C-alpha positions in Angstrom: 106.2 99.4 77.0 104.0 98.0 74.3 102.5 95.3 76.5 102.1 97.7 79.4 100.3 100.2 77.3 97.8 97.6 76.0 97.3 96.1 79.5 96.7 99.5 80.9 93.8 100.0 78.5 92.3 96.6 79.0 92.9 95.2 82.5 94.2 97.3 85.3 95.1 94.3 87.5 97.1 92.6 84.7 98.8 96.0 84.1 99.9 96.2 87.7 101.1 92.6 87.8 103.0 93.2 84.5 104.6 96.3 85.9 105.7 94.5 89.0 107.4 92.0 86.7 109.1 94.8 84.8 110.4 96.2 88.2 111.8 92.8 89.0 113.4 92.5 85.5 115.1 95.8 86.0 116.4 94.6 89.3 117.5 91.3 87.9 119.5 93.2 85.2 121.1 95.3 87.9 119.7 98.6 86.5 122.1 98.0 83.5 120.6 99.4 80.3 123.1 97.4 78.2 121.9 94.2 79.7 118.2 95.2 79.4 118.9 96.1 75.8 120.6 92.8 75.0 118.2 90.4 76.7 114.9 92.3 76.5 114.7 95.1 74.0 116.6 93.3 71.2 113.9 90.6 71.3 111.2 92.9 70.1 110.7 92.8 66.3 110.0 96.5 66.1 111.5 99.4 64.0 114.4 101.3 65.5 112.1 104.2 66.5 109.9 101.9 68.6 112.9 100.2 70.2 114.2 103.6 71.2 110.9 104.4 72.8 111.1 101.1 74.7 114.6 102.0 75.8 113.5 105.4 77.0 110.6 103.8 78.9 112.9 101.4 80.7 115.4 104.2 81.4 112.6 106.4 82.9 111.4 103.5 85.1 114.9 103.0 86.3 115.2 106.7 87.2 111.9 106.5 89.0 112.9 103.4 91.0 116.2 105.1 92.0 114.4 108.3 93.1 111.8 106.4 95.1 114.4 104.2 96.8 113.1 100.9 95.5 116.2 99.4 94.0 116.0 96.3 96.2 112.3 95.8 96.7 109.0 97.7 96.7 106.8 99.1 94.0 106.6 102.5 92.2 104.3 105.0 93.8 102.1 105.3 90.8 101.4 101.6 91.0 100.6 101.8 94.7 98.2 104.7 93.9 96.5 102.5 91.3 96.2 99.7 93.8 94.6 102.1 96.3 92.2 103.3 93.6 91.3 99.7 92.9 90.7 99.0 96.6 88.5 102.1 96.8 86.5 100.8 93.8 86.3 97.4 95.5 84.8 99.0 98.6 82.3 101.0 96.5 81.3 97.9 94.6 80.7 96.0 97.9 78.6 98.9 99.1 76.4 98.8 95.9 73.5 96.4 96.3 73.2 96.2 92.5 76.6 94.5 92.2 75.3 91.0 93.1 77.9 89.2 90.9 80.7 91.2 92.5 79.4 90.4 96.0 79.3 86.7 95.1 82.8 86.7 93.8 84.0 88.5 96.8 82.2 86.0 99.1 83.9 83.1 97.2 87.3 84.7 97.5 87.0 86.0 101.1 88.3 82.9 103.0 91.2 82.6 100.6 92.0 86.3 101.0 92.1 85.8 104.8 94.3 82.7 104.5 96.8 84.4 102.2 96.8 87.6 104.3 98.1 85.6 107.3 101.0 84.4 105.2 102.1 87.9 104.1 104.8 89.8 105.9 102.5 92.9 105.8 99.3 91.6 107.4 97.6 95.0 107.2 97.3 94.7 103.4 93.9 95.4 102.0 91.9 92.7 100.2 93.0 93.8 96.7 96.6 94.1 97.6 96.5 90.6 99.2 94.9 89.2 96.0 97.5 90.9 93.8 100.4 89.8 96.0 99.1 86.2 95.9 98.7 86.2 92.1 102.2 87.7 91.6 103.5 84.9 93.9 101.8 82.4 91.6 103.4 83.9 88.6 106.8 83.6 90.2 106.1 80.0 91.1 105.2 79.2 87.6 108.3 80.9 86.2 110.3 78.7 88.5 108.3 75.7 87.3 107.4 74.8 90.9 104.5 72.6 91.7 101.3 74.4 92.7 98.7 72.6 94.8 95.1 72.2 93.7 94.1 74.3 96.7 96.3 77.1 95.7 95.1 77.0 92.1 91.5 77.2 93.3 92.3 80.1 95.6 94.1 81.9 92.8 91.2 81.3 90.5 88.9 83.0 93.0 91.2 86.0 93.2 91.5 86.2 89.4 87.8 86.2 88.9 87.3 88.9 91.5 90.0 91.1 90.0 88.8 90.5 86.5 85.4 92.0 87.3 87.0 94.8 89.5 89.3 95.7 86.6 86.4 95.8 84.2 84.4 98.1 86.5 87.4 100.2 87.2 88.1 100.8 83.5 84.4 101.5 82.9 84.4 104.1 85.6 87.7 105.6 84.3 86.3 106.0 80.8 83.1 107.5 82.2 81.0 104.6 81.0 79.7 103.7 84.4 79.1 105.6 87.6 79.9 103.6 90.7 
């Protein structure tokens, strides 16, 4: 909850990736609050009041996952909505001739996006969803300590740079600091 809250304020792409990881942690702990408490919440050096807030946060996420029928796989609807909002922002940035840096980053990532889209089960995923799925896959490979090719590292770097600028613009727009 604490990390999610901070990421939501600073980088929307990192927030979504973090929340996907939380969804998978809940699944890995079989939606068992005692297991989550033992292996996750107990690791936080926080006062009891904050640990209770974290416990409630996990419990609420579990309820939402149950209600939305994503016990086995899938993502919470509010995260899908954020992804769609990010893709809308992506399209607006590409349509804005003043966003030269973003255009360049998109150009550098575009071949990699197409290559990764072909490997996804859902080939109709938009560009931002493709980047996010690829970066989450990279995170999982790293957690498993698997070898990652130089080509994959370069592709992921192109996605990361694109999403970094997109996240920055998204949060600027959300805070009313920039009209896009």
